[in-house]
Backbone as CSV, one residue per row, in Angstrom:
resi,resn,N_x,N_y,N_z,CA_x,CA_y,CA_z,C_x,C_y,C_z
1,MET,-14.718,81.304,-4.594,-13.750,80.475,-5.453,-14.510,79.189,-5.957
2,SER,-14.816,79.145,-7.127,-15.556,78.149,-7.700,-14.758,76.823,-7.849
3,ASN,-13.275,77.033,-7.839,-12.549,75.857,-8.035,-12.365,75.018,-6.597
4,ILE,-12.861,75.656,-5.654,-12.732,74.862,-4.353,-13.850,73.721,-4.330
5,LYS,-13.384,72.627,-3.915,-14.437,71.443,-3.766,-14.699,71.159,-2.312
6,ILE,-15.906,70.684,-2.140,-16.329,70.408,-0.745,-16.582,68.906,-0.646
7,SER,-16.109,68.180,0.334,-16.191,66.843,0.522,-16.777,66.581,1.894
8,PRO,-18.194,66.691,2.071,-18.694,66.457,3.339,-18.402,65.097,3.978
9,SER,-18.059,65.119,5.279,-17.721,63.913,5.981,-19.009,63.226,6.568
10,ILE,-19.357,62.086,6.150,-20.552,61.456,6.713,-20.333,60.950,8.164
11,LEU,-19.264,61.225,8.655,-19.039,60.797,10.052,-20.019,61.639,11.033
12,SER,-20.425,62.797,10.476,-21.331,63.661,11.157,-22.776,63.476,10.675
13,ALA,-23.021,62.612,9.815,-24.364,62.286,9.252,-25.091,61.360,10.418
14,ASP,-26.472,61.226,10.049,-27.286,60.287,10.893,-27.028,58.932,10.286
15,PHE,-26.343,58.022,11.039,-26.058,56.699,10.578,-27.230,55.880,10.342
16,SER,-28.359,56.189,10.924,-29.563,55.345,10.701,-30.248,55.640,9.442
17,LYS,-29.820,56.685,8.643,-30.270,56.906,7.358,-29.184,57.451,6.486
18,LEU,-28.199,56.808,6.349,-27.009,57.330,5.630,-27.276,57.437,4.119
19,GLY,-28.048,56.496,3.536,-28.414,56.594,2.052,-29.040,57.897,1.730
20,SER,-30.078,58.312,2.558,-30.865,59.539,2.237,-29.987,60.810,2.552
21,GLU,-29.059,60.705,3.613,-28.199,61.721,3.937,-27.253,62.023,2.698
22,ILE,-26.772,60.911,2.181,-25.931,61.214,0.923,-26.577,61.729,-0.228
23,GLN,-27.896,61.376,-0.447,-28.642,61.972,-1.533,-28.963,63.403,-1.269
24,ASP,-29.170,63.723,0.066,-29.285,65.159,0.288,-28.082,66.048,0.096
25,LEU,-26.925,65.429,0.340,-25.658,66.027,0.059,-25.347,66.292,-1.364
26,GLU,-25.876,65.354,-2.210,-25.647,65.561,-3.560,-26.636,66.710,-4.220
27,LYS,-27.849,66.639,-3.623,-28.836,67.804,-4.036,-28.252,69.070,-3.531
28,ALA,-27.520,69.118,-2.354,-26.933,70.383,-1.887,-25.634,70.774,-2.529
29,LYS,-25.328,70.054,-3.631,-24.203,70.581,-4.423,-22.747,70.087,-3.839
30,ALA,-22.787,69.031,-2.996,-21.398,68.620,-2.650,-20.723,68.122,-3.773
31,ASP,-19.338,68.104,-3.655,-18.548,67.691,-4.835,-18.062,66.203,-4.798
32,LEU,-17.860,65.788,-3.470,-17.451,64.337,-3.181,-18.141,64.017,-1.909
33,ILE,-18.149,62.718,-1.557,-18.641,62.247,-0.296,-17.413,61.595,0.452
34,HIS,-17.025,62.229,1.659,-15.903,61.818,2.392,-16.340,60.733,3.383
35,ILE,-15.585,59.567,3.277,-15.938,58.404,4.192,-14.728,57.943,4.849
36,ASP,-14.946,58.225,6.250,-13.726,57.824,7.196,-13.899,56.442,7.538
37,VAL,-12.819,55.528,7.296,-12.759,54.231,7.730,-11.823,54.093,8.825
38,MET,-12.239,53.706,10.001,-11.439,53.568,11.270,-11.382,52.130,11.737
39,ASP,-10.307,51.656,12.235,-10.138,50.124,12.640,-10.113,49.966,14.129
40,GLY,-10.026,50.987,14.896,-9.878,50.909,16.296,-8.439,50.478,16.707
41,HIS,-7.538,50.383,15.670,-6.156,50.062,15.905,-5.281,51.144,15.451
42,PHE,-5.368,51.624,14.260,-4.548,52.740,13.684,-5.042,54.114,14.461
43,VAL,-6.346,54.059,14.608,-6.959,55.227,15.425,-7.935,54.663,16.428
44,PRO,-8.145,55.357,17.421,-8.915,54.921,18.607,-10.410,54.978,18.369
45,ASN,-10.900,54.491,17.217,-12.341,54.569,16.977,-12.678,53.501,15.828
46,ILE,-13.883,52.965,15.824,-14.308,52.157,14.686,-15.432,52.694,14.029
47,THR,-15.436,52.625,12.634,-16.528,53.249,11.819,-17.059,52.096,10.920
48,ILE,-16.886,52.242,9.649,-17.564,51.269,8.854,-16.545,50.605,7.883
49,GLY,-16.991,49.601,7.165,-16.113,48.797,6.247,-16.600,48.768,4.921
50,PRO,-16.018,48.005,4.113,-16.339,47.892,2.573,-17.753,47.584,2.303
51,GLU,-18.363,46.737,3.070,-19.757,46.268,2.982,-20.687,47.440,2.909
52,VAL,-20.551,48.332,3.915,-21.377,49.527,3.975,-21.193,50.431,2.825
53,ILE,-19.962,50.523,2.421,-19.740,51.419,1.274,-20.275,50.894,0.079
54,ASN,-20.301,49.580,-0.084,-20.940,48.860,-1.198,-22.409,49.147,-1.276
55,LYS,-23.091,49.076,-0.094,-24.349,49.218,-0.070,-24.865,50.782,-0.255
56,LEU,-23.994,51.831,0.054,-24.198,53.093,-0.056,-23.897,53.628,-1.547
57,ARG,-23.220,52.836,-2.324,-22.863,53.237,-3.617,-24.064,53.531,-4.566
58,LYS,-25.113,52.817,-4.431,-26.259,53.094,-5.234,-26.994,54.379,-5.059
59,TYR,-26.758,55.087,-3.928,-27.496,56.383,-3.591,-26.931,57.546,-4.175
60,THR,-25.759,57.511,-4.848,-25.207,58.700,-5.428,-24.200,58.353,-6.583
61,SER,-24.026,59.312,-7.519,-23.066,59.237,-8.491,-21.783,59.951,-8.194
62,LEU,-21.841,60.716,-6.903,-20.792,61.516,-6.525,-19.543,60.563,-6.167
63,PRO,-18.314,61.082,-6.465,-17.124,60.283,-6.045,-17.061,60.015,-4.499
64,PHE,-16.692,58.741,-4.282,-16.515,58.520,-2.786,-15.061,58.660,-2.562
65,ASP,-14.811,59.532,-1.682,-13.436,59.984,-1.266,-13.205,59.209,0.142
66,VAL,-12.537,58.017,-0.020,-12.452,57.033,1.096,-11.108,57.267,1.764
67,HIS,-11.136,57.541,3.097,-9.910,57.769,3.945,-9.715,56.611,4.798
68,LEU,-8.743,55.748,4.466,-8.435,54.568,5.177,-7.524,54.785,6.419
69,MET,-8.113,54.845,7.568,-7.274,54.989,8.796,-7.196,53.570,9.475
70,ILE,-6.562,52.703,8.677,-6.423,51.278,9.015,-5.059,50.671,8.905
71,SER,-4.537,49.870,9.640,-3.272,49.480,9.516,-3.141,47.917,10.030
72,PRO,-2.514,47.109,9.252,-1.848,47.323,7.937,-2.954,47.560,6.779
73,VAL,-2.652,48.455,5.930,-3.673,48.898,4.968,-3.518,48.071,3.560
74,HIS,-2.388,47.752,3.251,-2.183,47.175,1.800,-3.145,46.119,1.451
75,ASP,-3.375,45.123,2.280,-4.170,44.062,1.925,-5.692,44.361,1.883
76,PHE,-6.103,45.561,2.282,-7.357,45.967,2.321,-7.835,46.824,1.206
77,ILE,-6.909,47.286,0.360,-7.089,48.179,-0.765,-8.039,47.592,-1.668
78,LYS,-7.828,46.333,-2.018,-8.769,45.581,-3.053,-10.258,45.666,-2.578
79,ASN,-10.442,45.405,-1.210,-11.880,45.418,-0.705,-12.510,46.741,-1.024
80,PHE,-11.774,47.822,-0.731,-12.506,49.124,-0.841,-12.526,49.602,-2.233
81,ALA,-11.659,49.187,-3.064,-11.757,49.459,-4.478,-13.011,48.796,-5.094
82,GLU,-13.187,47.567,-4.708,-14.260,46.796,-5.344,-15.598,47.247,-4.657
83,ALA,-15.560,47.828,-3.466,-16.802,48.288,-2.798,-17.388,49.475,-3.341
84,GLY,-16.557,50.296,-4.248,-17.044,51.396,-4.894,-16.242,52.740,-4.561
85,ALA,-15.226,52.644,-3.746,-14.384,53.888,-3.627,-13.823,54.438,-4.813
86,ASP,-13.772,55.754,-5.016,-13.273,56.400,-6.142,-11.801,56.809,-5.987
87,ILE,-11.675,57.457,-4.635,-10.369,57.844,-4.200,-10.039,57.052,-2.978
88,ILE,-8.938,56.552,-2.875,-8.540,55.755,-1.699,-7.137,56.363,-1.040
89,THR,-7.378,56.986,0.033,-6.248,57.659,0.739,-5.796,56.852,1.937
90,ILE,-4.465,56.703,1.976,-3.739,55.943,3.114,-2.760,56.731,3.777
91,HIS,-2.300,56.287,4.934,-1.342,56.832,5.731,0.094,56.167,5.506
92,PRO,1.097,56.991,5.385,2.526,56.352,5.248,2.823,55.341,6.333
93,GLU,2.415,55.608,7.532,2.638,54.735,8.673,1.988,53.463,8.681
94,ALA,0.855,53.372,7.806,0.050,52.211,7.792,0.482,51.022,6.767
95,THR,1.656,51.304,6.041,2.072,50.382,4.995,3.617,50.246,5.060
96,ASP,4.081,49.144,4.846,5.595,48.889,4.698,6.157,49.356,3.346
97,ASP,5.201,49.647,2.460,5.737,49.926,1.088,4.720,50.874,0.441
98,LEU,4.955,52.240,0.630,4.035,53.294,0.334,3.928,53.392,-1.154
99,VAL,4.968,53.244,-1.914,4.810,53.270,-3.331,4.065,52.074,-3.862
100,GLY,4.450,50.948,-3.232,3.660,49.616,-3.681,2.219,49.724,-3.380
101,SER,1.789,50.389,-2.227,0.491,50.500,-1.987,-0.323,51.535,-2.887
102,ILE,0.472,52.606,-3.178,-0.089,53.589,-4.178,-0.312,52.910,-5.563
103,LYS,0.705,52.146,-5.957,0.474,51.400,-7.286,-0.676,50.518,-7.268
104,LYS,-0.842,49.866,-6.058,-1.896,48.808,-6.027,-3.346,49.499,-6.126
105,ILE,-3.465,50.813,-5.523,-4.685,51.536,-5.675,-4.894,51.967,-7.114
106,LYS,-3.786,52.358,-7.857,-3.888,52.701,-9.135,-4.284,51.475,-10.120
107,SER,-3.791,50.364,-9.641,-4.040,49.167,-10.489,-5.576,48.827,-10.620
108,PHE,-6.321,49.400,-9.638,-7.832,49.286,-9.698,-8.470,50.450,-10.408
109,ASN,-7.743,51.256,-11.002,-8.168,52.459,-11.732,-8.750,53.469,-10.741
110,LYS,-8.274,53.509,-9.538,-8.773,54.387,-8.565,-7.809,55.618,-8.389
111,LYS,-8.222,56.724,-7.878,-7.343,57.805,-7.472,-6.721,57.454,-6.218
112,ALA,-5.306,57.809,-6.110,-4.612,57.505,-4.825,-4.328,58.780,-3.983
113,GLY,-4.517,58.651,-2.731,-4.137,59.696,-1.844,-3.185,59.342,-0.622
114,VAL,-2.437,60.252,-0.147,-1.651,59.981,1.020,-2.144,61.066,2.166
115,SER,-2.270,60.541,3.262,-2.666,61.453,4.425,-1.563,61.696,5.393
116,LEU,-1.469,62.897,5.782,-0.411,63.254,6.807,-1.198,63.702,8.198
117,ASN,-0.948,62.886,9.204,-1.334,63.291,10.570,-0.628,64.640,10.986
118,PRO,-1.110,65.270,11.905,-0.524,66.541,12.370,0.951,66.463,12.794
119,GLU,1.294,65.184,13.326,2.761,65.089,13.669,3.618,64.511,12.667
120,THR,2.980,64.082,11.413,3.785,63.408,10.368,4.399,64.575,9.483
121,SER,5.694,64.354,9.279,6.288,65.325,8.427,5.942,65.340,6.996
122,VAL,5.979,66.463,6.377,5.601,66.722,4.998,6.505,65.951,4.040
123,ASP,7.715,65.682,4.651,8.823,64.914,3.886,8.305,63.503,3.495
124,LYS,7.404,63.020,4.274,6.842,61.598,3.909,6.120,61.516,2.667
125,VAL,5.542,62.607,2.241,4.835,62.564,0.879,5.579,63.198,-0.286
126,LEU,6.583,64.039,-0.022,7.173,64.758,-1.078,7.795,63.774,-2.217
127,PRO,8.312,62.686,-1.831,8.877,61.762,-2.813,7.888,61.103,-3.694
128,VAL,6.579,60.945,-3.172,5.565,60.398,-4.100,4.562,61.375,-4.793
129,LEU,4.761,62.660,-4.515,3.836,63.732,-5.037,3.431,63.488,-6.474
130,ASN,4.371,62.912,-7.339,4.239,62.766,-8.741,3.349,61.570,-8.969
131,LEU,3.097,60.608,-7.963,2.555,59.473,-8.135,1.047,59.472,-7.757
132,ILE,0.666,60.560,-7.086,-0.659,60.566,-6.314,-1.525,61.577,-6.835
133,ASP,-2.829,61.555,-6.493,-3.852,62.507,-6.888,-4.269,63.440,-5.792
134,ILE,-4.024,63.033,-4.517,-4.547,63.773,-3.446,-3.502,63.727,-2.253
135,VAL,-3.206,64.872,-1.550,-2.588,64.876,-0.268,-3.582,65.311,0.676
136,LEU,-3.819,64.549,1.624,-4.918,64.933,2.711,-4.139,65.405,3.987
137,ILE,-4.270,66.705,4.291,-3.674,67.143,5.547,-4.663,67.042,6.620
138,MET,-4.300,66.313,7.685,-5.167,66.149,8.832,-4.896,67.432,9.728
139,SER,-5.900,68.299,10.014,-5.818,69.395,10.857,-6.328,69.230,12.176
140,VAL,-6.630,67.913,12.582,-6.850,67.440,13.957,-6.168,65.953,14.002
141,ASN,-6.058,65.521,15.233,-5.677,64.099,15.397,-6.738,63.179,15.008
142,PRO,-6.540,62.257,14.014,-7.623,61.458,13.499,-8.226,60.577,14.507
143,GLY,-9.485,60.233,14.371,-10.154,59.236,15.185,-11.610,59.705,15.701
144,PHE,-11.826,61.056,15.767,-13.079,61.521,16.214,-13.449,62.792,15.578
145,GLY,-14.750,62.998,15.266,-15.185,64.252,14.741,-15.313,65.358,15.883
146,GLY,-15.524,66.526,15.407,-15.821,67.642,16.315,-14.598,68.182,16.991
147,GLN,-13.395,67.881,16.524,-12.130,68.470,17.233,-11.787,69.922,16.758
148,LYS,-10.919,70.556,17.460,-10.576,71.957,17.202,-9.440,71.866,16.147
149,PHE,-9.592,72.747,15.206,-8.670,72.977,13.992,-7.288,73.237,14.597
150,MET,-6.271,72.726,13.970,-4.820,72.901,14.350,-4.265,73.905,13.299
151,LYS,-4.192,75.158,13.579,-3.680,76.132,12.510,-2.283,75.924,12.006
152,GLU,-1.530,75.213,12.871,-0.021,75.004,12.433,0.073,74.097,11.311
153,THR,-0.998,73.262,11.073,-0.864,72.315,9.934,-0.933,73.000,8.610
154,LEU,-1.332,74.199,8.598,-1.337,74.921,7.244,0.073,75.250,6.723
155,GLU,1.111,75.116,7.588,2.442,75.315,7.027,2.795,74.174,5.986
156,LYS,2.177,72.972,6.327,2.312,71.799,5.302,1.672,72.183,4.015
157,VAL,0.544,72.825,4.113,-0.279,73.201,2.959,0.572,74.182,2.017
158,LYS,1.093,75.059,2.710,1.912,76.071,2.027,3.182,75.453,1.221
159,ILE,3.745,74.463,1.984,5.014,73.842,1.457,4.515,72.990,0.224
160,LEU,3.479,72.252,0.446,2.953,71.373,-0.730,2.400,72.164,-1.940
161,ARG,1.866,73.412,-1.780,1.323,74.294,-2.786,2.497,74.722,-3.653
162,LYS,3.485,75.064,-2.915,4.676,75.603,-3.670,5.332,74.510,-4.464
163,GLU,5.467,73.246,-3.940,6.138,72.120,-4.610,5.236,71.690,-5.804
164,ILE,3.913,71.510,-5.510,3.042,71.102,-6.663,3.086,72.080,-7.810
165,ASP,2.973,73.368,-7.483,2.892,74.392,-8.517,4.150,74.498,-9.326
166,SER,5.274,74.424,-8.529,6.555,74.657,-9.184,6.876,73.378,-10.165
167,LYS,6.482,72.244,-9.693,6.845,71.017,-10.487,5.613,70.601,-11.364
168,LYS,4.505,71.445,-11.296,3.360,71.209,-12.249,2.818,69.835,-12.055
169,TYR,2.741,69.372,-10.802,2.106,68.045,-10.500,0.579,68.155,-10.488
170,ASN,-0.053,67.164,-10.633,-1.533,67.133,-10.658,-2.263,66.937,-9.330
171,ALA,-1.372,66.608,-8.206,-2.051,66.367,-6.956,-2.800,67.565,-6.344
172,LYS,-3.851,67.276,-5.880,-4.757,68.213,-5.194,-4.499,68.119,-3.624
173,ILE,-4.668,69.289,-2.960,-4.465,69.388,-1.492,-5.824,69.400,-0.818
174,GLU,-6.085,68.416,-0.023,-7.273,68.346,0.903,-6.981,68.453,2.255
175,ILE,-7.808,69.143,3.027,-7.695,69.366,4.475,-8.847,68.758,5.202
176,ASP,-8.669,68.186,6.417,-9.723,67.525,7.099,-9.576,67.665,8.598
177,GLY,-10.496,68.333,9.314,-10.312,68.398,10.787,-10.842,69.815,11.309
178,GLY,-12.011,69.786,11.893,-12.333,71.119,12.560,-12.588,72.304,11.578
179,ILE,-12.892,71.999,10.283,-13.125,73.057,9.254,-14.426,73.691,9.447
180,ASN,-14.389,75.020,9.653,-15.569,75.780,9.789,-15.573,77.092,8.895
181,PHE,-16.466,77.955,8.950,-16.663,79.021,8.085,-15.452,80.016,8.130
182,GLU,-14.816,80.040,9.281,-13.727,81.007,9.540,-12.395,80.455,9.069
183,ASN,-11.950,79.286,9.581,-10.760,78.737,9.288,-10.752,78.157,7.710
184,SER,-11.818,77.888,7.192,-11.876,77.604,5.726,-11.144,78.617,4.859
185,LYS,-11.490,79.894,5.246,-10.893,81.087,4.593,-9.291,81.011,4.574
186,ILE,-8.738,80.661,5.657,-7.196,80.779,5.806,-6.755,79.436,5.177
187,ALA,-7.537,78.491,5.140,-7.110,77.207,4.474,-7.034,77.353,3.025
188,ILE,-8.094,77.976,2.512,-8.089,78.253,1.055,-6.985,79.098,0.658
189,LYS,-6.761,80.202,1.477,-5.708,81.115,1.162,-4.227,80.527,1.180
190,ALA,-4.142,79.483,2.043,-2.822,78.685,2.165,-2.599,77.889,0.910
191,GLY,-3.707,77.442,0.246,-3.547,76.675,-0.966,-4.310,75.409,-1.015
192,VAL,-5.309,75.279,-0.282,-6.037,74.005,-0.202,-7.082,73.967,-1.400
193,ASP,-7.207,72.778,-1.924,-8.138,72.642,-3.087,-9.503,71.978,-2.665
194,ILE,-9.461,71.195,-1.582,-10.602,70.446,-1.195,-10.800,70.597,0.298
195,LEU,-12.056,70.930,0.754,-12.273,70.972,2.162,-13.149,69.853,2.555
196,VAL,-12.680,69.199,3.628,-13.548,68.105,4.289,-14.149,68.827,5.495
197,SER,-15.500,68.573,5.554,-16.190,69.166,6.679,-17.357,68.284,7.134
198,GLY,-17.495,68.135,8.424,-18.657,67.272,8.863,-19.651,68.091,9.711
199,THR,-19.162,68.449,10.931,-19.985,69.112,11.886,-20.628,70.524,11.395
200,THR,-19.761,71.222,10.650,-20.215,72.433,10.147,-21.256,72.409,9.127
201,ILE,-21.132,71.371,8.220,-22.104,71.158,7.150,-23.429,70.630,7.745
202,PHE,-23.319,69.755,8.697,-24.496,69.107,9.191,-25.166,69.796,10.261
203,LYS,-24.530,70.696,10.876,-25.152,71.308,12.035,-25.330,72.776,12.083
204,GLU,-24.529,73.489,11.296,-24.711,74.977,11.227,-25.980,75.305,10.425
205,ASN,-26.516,76.611,10.730,-27.569,77.207,10.049,-28.743,76.266,10.082
206,GLY,-29.090,75.529,11.131,-30.212,74.567,11.210,-30.054,73.448,10.343
207,GLY,-28.792,72.967,9.963,-28.553,71.878,9.140,-28.907,72.192,7.662
208,ASP,-28.905,73.440,7.337,-29.031,73.728,5.879,-27.774,73.377,4.934
209,LEU,-27.829,72.248,4.533,-26.604,71.670,3.884,-26.189,72.497,2.595
210,LYS,-27.147,72.883,1.922,-26.736,73.684,0.621,-26.115,75.100,0.918
211,LYS,-26.686,75.692,2.008,-26.195,76.942,2.438,-24.707,76.875,2.936
212,ASN,-24.671,75.751,3.887,-23.282,75.503,4.453,-22.171,75.170,3.511
213,ILE,-22.581,74.348,2.566,-21.660,74.020,1.402,-21.161,75.251,0.730
214,GLN,-22.107,75.990,0.313,-21.862,77.284,-0.508,-20.974,78.308,0.405
215,LEU,-21.212,78.408,1.705,-20.365,79.298,2.492,-18.984,78.721,2.651
216,LEU,-18.830,77.479,2.748,-17.529,76.952,2.841,-16.799,77.117,1.439
217,LYS,-17.386,76.931,0.377,-16.903,76.954,-1.037,-16.476,78.387,-1.372
218,THR,-17.208,79.396,-0.934,-16.906,80.726,-1.255,-15.851,81.341,-0.471
219,GLY,-15.451,80.790,0.696,-14.469,81.024,1.555,-14.774,82.557,2.168
């Protein structure tokens, strides 16, 4: 399926050479670069901030798919927009005004996304589907890489696929968490447009990025 996009998660990359890792992903035909931002508060881990994203921006022309797992998120949107994010995805639980935060992302001419944790109801995103570009379904509990895929989260994908198609919305469905060569097939079948994968892309087949990206993409 050539319409499926792959957004490799640099959470699984070698942080001592992130710039060259990103260049290698571009050469391997990745479609986006997925950047997880964690604050140690909204999720139990800490990763990188806008300064690092700003430094990485020069290494690729691929869109930066930035997932903000930080709370409260609203006042940090500007920092990440100016650092070079192309897509900014936030959680409904991390803002007092989801519509206001989406509009703020859009005010910087960026694509806006909303992410749903495994325990978050799909009802949280349905009222704003017409305003956003991405719905990110978390198929693990966010915070750490290498977790096992939660198949039950695909029910949300099916509901969203039906809603987006019936109302002709432009939003794409993205999934992140434990994605491998087996479950990527059922995710695509359920209606996913974008697969986020870290461990599988960086570790499988001796770290052959191009082969792993192609295997995920073809389902």
